[in-house]
Backbone as ProteinMPNN parsed JSONL, in Angstrom:
{"seq_chain_A": "XXXXXXXXXXXXXXXXXXXXXXXXXXXXXXXXXXXXXXXXXXXXXXXXXXXXXXXXXXXXXXXXXXXXXXXXXXXXXXXXXXXXXXXXXXXXXXXXXXXXXXXXXXXXXXXXXXXXXXXXXXXXXXXXXXXXXXXXXXXXXXXXXXXXXXXXXXXXXXXXXXXXXXXXXXXXXXX", "coords_chain_A": {"N_chain_A": [[-150.63, 47.948, -151.667], [-153.128, 47.19, -152.414], [-154.417, 48.28, -150.263], [-154.234, 51.061, -150.987], [-155.616, 51.378, -153.427], [-158.173, 50.646, -152.452], [-158.648, 52.704, -150.757], [-158.504, 54.853, -152.597], [-160.693, 54.453, -154.476], [-162.862, 54.44, -152.829], [-162.85, 56.856, -151.894], [-162.843, 58.257, -154.305], [-165.583, 57.771, -154.721], [-167.305, 59.427, -153.109], [-166.421, 61.757, -153.904], [-168.445, 63.152, -155.792], [-169.744, 64.925, -153.891], [-168.35, 66.904, -153.363], [-165.681, 69.196, -154.027], [-162.734, 68.308, -155.789], [-159.327, 67.876, -156.302], [-156.019, 67.549, -157.691], [-152.993, 67.813, -156.534], [-149.481, 69.253, -156.56], [-146.317, 69.945, -155.394], [-143.601, 72.163, -153.797], [-141.274, 71.575, -151.048], [-139.9, 72.901, -148.204], [-137.855, 71.425, -145.547], [-137.307, 71.226, -142.111], [-135.158, 69.778, -139.999], [-136.36, 68.674, -136.476], [-135.849, 68.192, -133.033], [-134.219, 65.081, -132.352], [-133.505, 64.481, -135.102], [-132.596, 66.739, -135.791], [-130.007, 66.772, -134.764], [-128.891, 65.016, -136.464], [-129.63, 65.62, -139.246], [-129.38, 68.141, -142.006], [-131.061, 70.91, -143.434], [-133.667, 70.298, -145.455], [-134.979, 69.412, -148.879], [-137.642, 68.751, -151.254], [-140.325, 67.435, -152.677], [-143.933, 66.98, -153.178], [-146.95, 64.987, -154.186], [-150.598, 65.052, -154.342], [-153.709, 63.878, -153.683], [-156.772, 65.327, -153.647], [-160.019, 64.625, -152.277], [-163.3, 65.616, -152.577], [-165.689, 65.694, -149.837], [-168.308, 66.712, -149.174], [-169.334, 70.23, -148.544], [-167.149, 71.501, -147.315], [-164.927, 69.739, -147.037], [-162.359, 67.614, -147.497], [-160.886, 64.186, -148.336], [-157.741, 63.297, -148.08], [-154.864, 61.96, -149.743], [-151.276, 61.707, -149.917], [-148.153, 61.584, -150.984], [-144.432, 61.651, -151.512], [-141.213, 62.749, -151.891], [-138.263, 63.594, -149.999], [-135.053, 65.01, -149.569], [-131.812, 65.048, -147.692], [-128.924, 66.329, -146.379], [-126.461, 64.98, -144.295], [-124.993, 65.598, -141.0], [-122.457, 64.358, -140.744], [-119.224, 65.072, -140.839], [-117.62, 66.05, -144.037], [-115.119, 65.55, -144.651], [-114.818, 63.076, -143.64], [-116.972, 61.383, -144.439], [-119.213, 61.168, -147.171], [-122.612, 62.188, -147.242], [-126.297, 61.311, -147.073], [-129.813, 61.751, -146.609], [-133.119, 60.428, -146.517], [-137.053, 60.716, -146.989], [-139.794, 59.124, -147.625], [-143.174, 59.606, -147.749], [-146.405, 58.004, -146.975], [-149.685, 59.299, -146.796], [-152.688, 59.59, -145.414], [-155.403, 61.697, -145.125], [-157.563, 64.157, -143.704], [-158.848, 67.142, -144.891], [-160.071, 70.24, -143.78], [-161.658, 72.892, -144.836], [-161.708, 76.52, -144.67], [-163.059, 79.287, -146.069], [-160.695, 79.492, -147.649], [-158.554, 79.224, -145.817], [-156.978, 76.219, -144.357], [-156.946, 73.232, -142.232], [-155.271, 70.268, -141.917], [-155.034, 67.312, -140.502], [-153.285, 64.286, -140.572], [-152.265, 60.614, -140.999], [-150.201, 57.884, -141.505], [-147.463, 56.226, -143.296], [-144.076, 56.053, -143.51], [-141.038, 55.78, -145.277], [-137.863, 55.845, -144.233], [-134.554, 56.659, -144.795], [-131.076, 56.195, -145.2], [-127.796, 57.025, -146.741], [-124.097, 56.489, -146.886], [-120.881, 57.036, -147.813], [-117.472, 56.506, -147.891], [-115.896, 56.767, -150.05], [-114.274, 54.391, -150.383], [-116.011, 52.451, -149.072], [-119.652, 51.821, -149.66], [-122.633, 52.462, -147.994], [-126.058, 51.913, -147.39], [-129.054, 52.174, -145.81], [-132.619, 51.619, -145.133], [-135.466, 52.115, -143.368], [-139.108, 51.859, -142.105], [-141.695, 53.527, -140.596], [-144.708, 54.212, -138.753], [-146.198, 57.524, -138.972], [-147.337, 60.468, -138.253], [-149.22, 63.64, -139.181], [-149.732, 67.255, -139.032], [-151.254, 69.982, -140.678], [-151.286, 73.089, -141.661], [-152.711, 76.049, -143.801], [-153.005, 78.171, -146.298], [-155.292, 78.546, -149.353], [-155.179, 79.864, -152.359], [-157.724, 80.84, -154.4], [-158.423, 78.182, -154.707], [-156.423, 77.18, -155.928], [-153.322, 77.98, -155.973], [-151.335, 77.156, -153.363], [-150.13, 77.839, -150.084], [-148.259, 76.287, -147.238], [-148.016, 75.066, -143.831], [-146.556, 72.463, -142.228], [-145.941, 69.766, -139.932], [-144.513, 66.849, -139.341], [-143.895, 63.612, -137.874], [-142.326, 60.874, -137.49], [-142.142, 57.683, -136.159], [-140.604, 54.941, -134.741], [-139.395, 51.926, -133.276], [-139.172, 53.181, -130.67], [-137.705, 55.583, -131.304], [-137.94, 58.861, -132.829], [-138.356, 60.559, -135.798], [-138.588, 63.899, -136.539], [-139.982, 66.706, -138.485], [-140.246, 70.137, -139.595], [-142.19, 71.633, -141.994], [-142.236, 73.87, -144.708], [-144.446, 74.691, -147.309], [-145.192, 74.877, -150.718], [-147.373, 75.031, -153.59], [-149.472, 73.597, -156.367], [-152.605, 73.264, -157.229], [-154.664, 71.404, -159.391], [-157.81, 71.58, -160.7], [-160.382, 68.651, -160.559], [-163.089, 68.993, -161.047], [-164.121, 70.011, -163.559], [-166.623, 71.091, -164.688], [-168.085, 72.041, -162.582], [-168.885, 74.693, -160.409], [-166.015, 76.568, -158.664]], "CA_chain_A": [[-151.268, 48.656, -153.108], [-154.665, 47.019, -152.283], [-155.359, 49.543, -149.343], [-154.234, 52.486, -151.646], [-156.544, 51.312, -154.191], [-159.547, 50.746, -151.926], [-158.875, 54.336, -150.459], [-158.8, 55.815, -153.871], [-161.994, 54.026, -155.021], [-163.775, 54.824, -151.688], [-162.723, 58.637, -151.83], [-163.613, 58.827, -155.57], [-167.196, 57.423, -154.815], [-167.527, 60.649, -152.381], [-166.216, 63.067, -154.788], [-169.478, 64.0, -156.425], [-170.334, 65.793, -153.072], [-167.355, 68.163, -153.017], [-164.516, 69.777, -154.902], [-161.659, 67.252, -155.858], [-158.005, 68.251, -156.848], [-154.797, 66.678, -157.757], [-151.834, 68.873, -156.17], [-148.183, 69.043, -156.473], [-145.584, 71.293, -154.885], [-142.157, 71.885, -153.322], [-141.312, 72.052, -149.66], [-138.553, 73.24, -147.376], [-137.911, 70.666, -144.447], [-136.399, 71.48, -141.211], [-135.367, 68.963, -138.8], [-136.157, 69.135, -135.29], [-135.737, 67.067, -132.002], [-133.252, 64.267, -132.444], [-133.526, 64.746, -136.384], [-131.589, 68.057, -136.054], [-128.629, 66.361, -134.613], [-128.181, 64.095, -137.784], [-129.972, 66.094, -140.774], [-129.573, 69.5, -142.486], [-132.353, 71.308, -144.112], [-133.942, 69.332, -146.742], [-135.745, 70.108, -149.933], [-138.26, 67.834, -151.81], [-141.918, 67.544, -153.691], [-144.995, 65.957, -152.797], [-147.9, 64.968, -154.779], [-151.558, 64.842, -153.43], [-155.075, 63.912, -153.991], [-157.679, 65.76, -152.705], [-161.249, 64.019, -153.025], [-164.189, 66.248, -151.778], [-166.59, 64.967, -149.028], [-169.282, 68.167, -148.77], [-169.039, 71.568, -148.957], [-165.843, 72.039, -147.096], [-163.953, 68.952, -146.296], [-161.668, 66.6, -148.579], [-160.143, 63.265, -147.901], [-156.385, 63.54, -148.692], [-153.847, 61.065, -149.921], [-150.06, 62.279, -149.973], [-146.709, 61.132, -151.388], [-143.64, 62.617, -151.848], [-139.559, 62.575, -151.516], [-137.381, 64.693, -149.364], [-133.765, 64.625, -149.445], [-131.267, 65.68, -146.804], [-127.437, 66.133, -146.276], [-126.413, 64.679, -143.019], [-124.191, 66.395, -140.178], [-121.387, 63.868, -140.734], [-118.283, 66.043, -141.512], [-117.274, 65.632, -145.156], [-113.813, 64.649, -144.676], [-114.839, 61.474, -143.175], [-117.803, 60.635, -145.746], [-120.468, 61.922, -147.976], [-123.669, 60.956, -146.627], [-127.809, 61.763, -147.318], [-130.979, 60.983, -145.83], [-134.184, 60.785, -147.416], [-138.278, 60.537, -146.371], [-140.944, 59.023, -148.54], [-144.304, 59.097, -146.879], [-147.613, 57.858, -147.645], [-150.295, 59.709, -145.62], [-154.234, 59.698, -145.397], [-155.803, 62.825, -144.073], [-158.844, 64.749, -143.987], [-158.76, 68.536, -145.034], [-161.281, 71.037, -143.748], [-161.537, 74.475, -145.447], [-162.481, 77.666, -144.057], [-162.798, 80.416, -146.806], [-159.292, 79.481, -148.212], [-157.798, 78.401, -144.744], [-157.318, 74.784, -143.978], [-156.271, 72.472, -141.531], [-155.143, 68.929, -142.211], [-154.394, 66.005, -139.882], [-152.781, 63.14, -141.864], [-151.501, 59.731, -140.615], [-149.616, 57.082, -142.533], [-146.331, 55.457, -143.124], [-142.758, 56.836, -144.08], [-139.782, 55.084, -145.378], [-136.396, 56.709, -143.717], [-133.279, 56.146, -145.537], [-129.664, 57.082, -145.193], [-126.745, 56.625, -147.407], [-122.959, 56.908, -146.441], [-119.886, 56.677, -148.783], [-116.462, 57.404, -147.531], [-114.969, 56.728, -151.234], [-114.208, 53.038, -150.517], [-117.333, 51.738, -149.004], [-120.805, 52.258, -149.432], [-124.016, 51.907, -147.028], [-127.203, 52.192, -147.417], [-130.192, 51.581, -145.113], [-133.903, 51.866, -145.164], [-136.523, 51.27, -142.506], [-140.162, 52.761, -141.939], [-142.574, 53.752, -139.565], [-145.767, 55.173, -138.477], [-146.106, 58.75, -139.302], [-148.506, 61.619, -138.304], [-148.643, 64.897, -139.473], [-150.538, 68.235, -138.831], [-150.972, 70.83, -141.564], [-152.198, 74.435, -141.959], [-152.452, 76.641, -145.037], [-154.053, 78.887, -147.266], [-155.286, 78.079, -150.773], [-155.64, 81.132, -153.25], [-158.857, 80.365, -155.72], [-158.137, 76.8, -154.762], [-155.341, 76.74, -156.679], [-151.968, 78.348, -155.545], [-151.392, 76.58, -151.896], [-149.049, 77.744, -149.271], [-148.691, 76.172, -145.948], [-146.669, 74.847, -143.02], [-146.827, 71.166, -141.647], [-145.218, 69.227, -138.841], [-144.303, 65.242, -139.542], [-143.171, 62.996, -136.999], [-142.428, 59.198, -137.723], [-141.747, 56.643, -134.977], [-140.177, 53.671, -135.1], [-138.428, 51.421, -132.255], [-139.051, 53.926, -129.825], [-137.205, 56.831, -131.683], [-138.956, 59.71, -133.628], [-137.692, 61.479, -136.66], [-139.77, 64.967, -136.994], [-139.528, 67.972, -139.475], [-141.258, 71.128, -139.766], [-142.1, 71.823, -143.623], [-142.835, 74.764, -145.284], [-144.847, 74.115, -148.733], [-145.795, 75.915, -152.077], [-148.183, 74.0, -154.337], [-150.588, 74.135, -157.219], [-153.896, 72.073, -157.263], [-155.551, 71.262, -160.608], [-159.249, 71.053, -160.377], [-160.938, 67.556, -160.99], [-164.39, 69.181, -161.183], [-164.184, 71.164, -164.605], [-168.217, 71.34, -164.866], [-168.57, 72.644, -161.536], [-168.215, 76.01, -160.167], [-165.272, 76.28, -157.623]], "C_chain_A": [[-152.688, 48.417, -152.731], [-155.51, 48.003, -151.538], [-155.4, 50.912, -150.152], [-155.396, 52.519, -152.579], [-158.173, 51.565, -153.751], [-159.669, 52.234, -151.32], [-159.28, 55.311, -151.608], [-160.346, 55.631, -154.459], [-162.924, 54.652, -154.055], [-163.707, 56.447, -151.887], [-163.153, 59.157, -152.999], [-165.138, 58.531, -155.647], [-167.828, 58.735, -153.917], [-167.325, 61.925, -152.933], [-167.252, 63.979, -155.295], [-170.121, 65.0, -155.334], [-169.691, 66.94, -152.652], [-166.536, 68.509, -154.257], [-163.243, 68.999, -154.827], [-160.753, 68.15, -156.495], [-156.885, 67.153, -157.113], [-153.69, 67.934, -157.53], [-150.594, 68.385, -156.288], [-147.334, 70.224, -155.999], [-144.426, 70.834, -154.657], [-142.275, 72.275, -151.777], [-139.754, 72.205, -149.27], [-138.709, 72.345, -146.062], [-137.015, 70.911, -143.465], [-136.412, 70.712, -140.208], [-135.642, 69.514, -137.584], [-136.045, 68.089, -134.51], [-134.298, 66.588, -132.55], [-132.793, 64.313, -134.1], [-132.671, 65.784, -136.505], [-130.396, 67.573, -135.731], [-128.023, 65.445, -135.906], [-128.578, 64.704, -139.415], [-129.765, 67.71, -140.624], [-130.825, 69.805, -143.015], [-132.488, 70.584, -145.089], [-134.696, 70.194, -147.705], [-136.622, 68.69, -150.377], [-139.621, 68.395, -152.46], [-142.646, 66.363, -152.941], [-146.054, 65.945, -153.986], [-149.21, 64.327, -153.871], [-152.953, 64.687, -154.202], [-155.796, 64.446, -153.108], [-159.265, 65.253, -153.115], [-162.385, 64.713, -152.052], [-165.276, 65.27, -151.226], [-167.418, 65.859, -148.436], [-168.583, 69.342, -149.169], [-167.502, 71.82, -148.632], [-164.749, 71.091, -146.509], [-163.453, 68.159, -147.606], [-161.0, 65.707, -147.875], [-158.747, 63.448, -148.748], [-155.479, 62.24, -148.746], [-152.568, 61.876, -150.433], [-149.022, 61.542, -149.986], [-145.703, 62.251, -151.746], [-142.093, 61.878, -151.694], [-138.9, 63.818, -151.111], [-136.042, 64.258, -149.264], [-133.142, 65.583, -148.475], [-129.876, 65.469, -146.7], [-127.3, 65.906, -144.804], [-125.365, 65.825, -142.53], [-122.63, 65.613, -140.142], [-120.322, 64.698, -141.529], [-117.599, 65.349, -143.033], [-116.058, 65.03, -145.599], [-113.735, 63.513, -144.216], [-115.785, 60.716, -144.23], [-118.555, 61.766, -146.314], [-121.645, 61.231, -147.448], [-125.169, 61.868, -146.873], [-128.629, 61.104, -146.553], [-132.172, 61.307, -146.712], [-135.546, 60.396, -146.686], [-138.943, 60.265, -147.679], [-142.062, 58.558, -148.0], [-145.346, 58.707, -147.759], [-148.519, 58.268, -146.683], [-151.624, 59.778, -146.049], [-154.629, 60.705, -144.689], [-157.116, 63.104, -144.448], [-158.503, 66.145, -143.698], [-160.005, 69.383, -144.944], [-160.964, 72.381, -144.232], [-162.445, 75.31, -144.837], [-162.224, 78.841, -144.814], [-161.372, 80.655, -147.349], [-158.505, 78.876, -147.159], [-157.726, 77.367, -144.92], [-156.398, 74.505, -143.133], [-156.405, 71.013, -141.901], [-154.324, 68.147, -141.563], [-154.196, 64.92, -140.854], [-152.213, 61.937, -140.416], [-151.105, 58.636, -141.63], [-148.298, 56.257, -141.755], [-145.193, 56.175, -143.887], [-141.925, 55.863, -144.134], [-138.584, 56.039, -145.192], [-135.593, 56.184, -144.096], [-132.071, 57.034, -145.197], [-128.543, 56.29, -146.154], [-125.508, 57.245, -147.078], [-122.048, 56.339, -147.4], [-118.56, 57.458, -148.297], [-115.341, 57.039, -148.514], [-114.43, 55.406, -151.393], [-115.337, 52.006, -150.325], [-118.468, 52.437, -149.051], [-121.775, 51.85, -148.573], [-124.919, 52.605, -147.302], [-128.145, 51.484, -146.363], [-131.605, 52.315, -145.042], [-134.887, 51.117, -144.07], [-137.741, 52.422, -142.452], [-141.074, 52.533, -140.734], [-143.686, 54.526, -139.515], [-145.41, 56.608, -138.281], [-147.471, 59.547, -138.899], [-148.194, 62.896, -138.514], [-150.069, 65.911, -139.007], [-150.337, 69.454, -139.58], [-151.693, 71.98, -141.723], [-151.942, 75.073, -143.311], [-153.331, 77.582, -145.649], [-153.941, 78.563, -148.767], [-156.064, 79.437, -151.463], [-156.394, 80.842, -154.144], [-158.612, 78.97, -155.568], [-157.318, 76.274, -155.383], [-153.974, 76.984, -156.078], [-152.251, 78.013, -153.889], [-150.061, 77.261, -151.307], [-149.432, 76.989, -147.952], [-147.556, 75.525, -145.074], [-147.448, 73.31, -142.6], [-145.606, 70.64, -140.763], [-145.416, 67.703, -139.033], [-143.465, 64.992, -138.593], [-143.431, 61.642, -137.157], [-141.55, 58.404, -136.645], [-141.626, 55.126, -135.34], [-139.059, 52.978, -133.918], [-138.123, 52.242, -131.029], [-138.256, 55.539, -130.145], [-138.245, 57.481, -132.729], [-138.074, 60.62, -134.4], [-138.742, 62.675, -136.955], [-138.956, 66.145, -137.795], [-140.718, 68.894, -139.414], [-141.063, 71.44, -141.159], [-143.111, 73.041, -143.652], [-143.181, 74.509, -146.99], [-145.239, 75.186, -149.902], [-146.267, 74.925, -152.953], [-148.944, 74.514, -155.212], [-151.417, 72.945, -157.277], [-154.663, 72.424, -159.007], [-156.933, 70.405, -160.384], [-159.777, 69.622, -161.26], [-162.55, 67.713, -161.47], [-164.693, 70.436, -162.1], [-165.607, 71.661, -164.813], [-168.525, 72.018, -163.728], [-167.984, 74.241, -161.209], [-167.008, 76.015, -158.834], [-165.082, 77.485, -156.821]], "O_chain_A": [[-153.454, 49.38, -152.718], [-156.629, 48.453, -151.785], [-156.319, 51.725, -150.06], [-156.132, 53.506, -152.604], [-159.05, 52.246, -154.283], [-160.724, 52.861, -151.417], [-160.092, 56.237, -151.588], [-161.041, 56.579, -154.826], [-163.784, 55.408, -154.506], [-164.747, 57.093, -152.023], [-163.737, 60.241, -153.04], [-165.841, 59.005, -156.539], [-169.009, 58.977, -154.168], [-167.877, 62.966, -152.579], [-167.155, 65.206, -155.308], [-170.937, 65.835, -155.725], [-170.128, 67.789, -151.874], [-166.804, 68.068, -155.375], [-162.651, 69.037, -153.748], [-161.171, 69.095, -157.163], [-156.987, 65.994, -156.71], [-153.612, 68.879, -158.314], [-150.43, 67.172, -156.158], [-147.683, 71.382, -156.228], [-143.993, 69.724, -154.965], [-143.106, 73.058, -151.316], [-138.749, 71.776, -149.837], [-139.76, 72.536, -145.449], [-135.834, 70.85, -143.805], [-137.375, 70.711, -139.441], [-135.314, 70.683, -137.381], [-136.108, 66.981, -135.044], [-133.438, 67.324, -133.035], [-131.587, 64.156, -134.291], [-131.898, 65.715, -137.46], [-129.51, 67.963, -136.491], [-126.829, 65.293, -136.165], [-128.027, 64.372, -140.464], [-129.901, 68.39, -139.607], [-131.681, 68.92, -143.043], [-131.495, 70.159, -145.679], [-135.007, 71.368, -147.506], [-136.291, 67.618, -149.87], [-139.875, 69.578, -152.685], [-142.256, 65.337, -152.385], [-146.017, 66.901, -154.76], [-149.096, 63.458, -153.006], [-153.216, 65.331, -155.218], [-155.652, 64.212, -151.908], [-159.672, 65.507, -154.249], [-162.402, 64.412, -150.859], [-165.714, 64.304, -151.85], [-167.388, 65.922, -147.207], [-167.586, 69.467, -149.88], [-166.718, 72.256, -149.475], [-163.876, 71.452, -145.721], [-164.136, 68.119, -148.63], [-160.459, 66.085, -146.837], [-158.745, 63.714, -149.95], [-155.42, 61.526, -147.745], [-152.756, 62.693, -151.335], [-148.845, 60.78, -149.035], [-145.963, 63.387, -152.141], [-141.907, 60.69, -151.432], [-138.953, 64.88, -151.732], [-135.846, 63.109, -148.867], [-133.623, 66.702, -148.297], [-129.526, 64.315, -146.948], [-127.985, 66.6, -144.053], [-124.938, 66.724, -143.255], [-121.696, 66.186, -139.581], [-120.5, 64.98, -142.714], [-117.134, 64.209, -143.035], [-115.885, 64.267, -146.55], [-112.698, 62.856, -144.305], [-115.463, 59.66, -144.775], [-118.522, 62.958, -146.007], [-121.73, 60.021, -147.237], [-125.09, 63.096, -146.844], [-128.357, 60.088, -145.912], [-132.217, 62.262, -147.488], [-135.348, 59.707, -145.685], [-138.761, 60.962, -148.677], [-142.184, 57.364, -147.724], [-145.354, 58.925, -148.97], [-148.361, 57.726, -145.589], [-151.738, 60.07, -147.239], [-154.245, 60.724, -143.52], [-157.746, 62.49, -145.308], [-158.0, 66.489, -142.629], [-160.882, 69.331, -145.807], [-159.886, 72.888, -143.921], [-163.607, 75.054, -144.522], [-161.28, 79.538, -144.442], [-160.907, 81.786, -147.49], [-157.735, 77.981, -147.509], [-158.472, 77.054, -145.848], [-155.318, 75.087, -143.031], [-157.51, 70.542, -142.172], [-153.117, 68.105, -141.8], [-154.923, 64.738, -141.83], [-151.889, 62.261, -139.274], [-151.802, 58.562, -142.642], [-148.068, 55.87, -140.61], [-145.471, 56.859, -144.872], [-141.897, 55.034, -143.224], [-138.389, 56.952, -145.994], [-135.616, 54.976, -143.863], [-132.07, 58.245, -144.979], [-128.507, 55.063, -146.234], [-125.545, 58.467, -146.933], [-122.307, 55.225, -147.855], [-118.475, 58.686, -148.27], [-114.161, 56.964, -148.172], [-114.065, 55.134, -152.537], [-115.601, 51.046, -151.05], [-118.495, 53.576, -148.585], [-121.748, 50.637, -148.367], [-124.806, 53.818, -147.48], [-127.98, 50.292, -146.104], [-131.656, 53.537, -144.9], [-135.043, 49.903, -143.939], [-137.521, 53.612, -142.677], [-141.131, 51.506, -140.057], [-143.713, 55.541, -140.211], [-144.475, 56.935, -137.551], [-148.571, 59.152, -139.286], [-147.116, 63.371, -138.157], [-151.172, 65.449, -138.713], [-149.333, 70.103, -139.289], [-152.891, 71.816, -141.953], [-150.983, 74.657, -143.961], [-154.513, 77.599, -145.306], [-152.882, 78.355, -149.359], [-157.173, 79.89, -151.182], [-155.733, 80.428, -155.096], [-158.599, 78.454, -156.685], [-157.268, 75.053, -155.53], [-153.465, 75.959, -155.625], [-153.19, 78.507, -153.264], [-149.023, 77.245, -151.968], [-150.59, 76.971, -147.537], [-146.391, 75.442, -145.463], [-148.661, 73.11, -142.663], [-144.46, 71.067, -140.904], [-146.567, 67.298, -138.867], [-142.504, 65.704, -138.302], [-144.564, 61.183, -137.009], [-140.357, 58.624, -136.434], [-142.347, 54.39, -136.014], [-137.972, 53.524, -133.733], [-137.071, 52.11, -130.404], [-138.261, 56.46, -129.329], [-139.135, 56.87, -133.321], [-137.214, 61.329, -133.877], [-139.739, 62.383, -137.616], [-137.757, 66.422, -137.764], [-141.886, 68.55, -139.233], [-139.915, 71.533, -141.596], [-144.174, 73.252, -143.069], [-142.303, 74.192, -147.793], [-145.573, 76.339, -149.628], [-145.57, 73.922, -153.098], [-149.244, 75.705, -155.134], [-150.975, 71.799, -157.361], [-155.031, 73.486, -159.509], [-157.147, 69.233, -160.072], [-159.587, 69.541, -162.474], [-163.163, 66.846, -162.093], [-165.239, 71.486, -161.761], [-165.672, 72.839, -165.165], [-169.471, 72.781, -163.92], [-166.966, 74.782, -161.64], [-167.341, 75.256, -157.923], [-164.411, 77.441, -155.79]]}, "name": "protein", "num_of_chains": 1, "seq": "XXXXXXXXXXXXXXXXXXXXXXXXXXXXXXXXXXXXXXXXXXXXXXXXXXXXXXXXXXXXXXXXXXXXXXXXXXXXXXXXXXXXXXXXXXXXXXXXXXXXXXXXXXXXXXXXXXXXXXXXXXXXXXXXXXXXXXXXXXXXXXXXXXXXXXXXXXXXXXXXXXXXXXXXXXXXXXX"}
């Protein structure tokens, strides 16, 4: 929490130099690699702070939640997986188009129930992500992202498609 507060205060101090937003949206996540062996397509939501640092750049802080059904056959058990990332990044804008590399930490979890027993487990790992997209009038945003989380030599990776909306924090400035 102290690290997050420091990041937000630092990013906020640069916000006077560029355009800042708070964004939210939904995403469709497609497991890749090893993750595709265990998880089906997932859906989720995200929230993001974008803090202006110049005319074309923004420091980003992103979190969210995504849920997945697993590939365990339903006759054996019901199961689901989840991802909760906290990512820090930099977005560079090119006349509507943007690129956004990010790093951070993700909590990965799974829940399994066979009707009699209930099992849940969570662990976290280093995460990196790379995103591209387009923001229409700095408001409606469509994008794609690739996220990979590593822990103990294993990697969980997902390709995501996003649709979101950004609310301006610079009401007096032209956007």
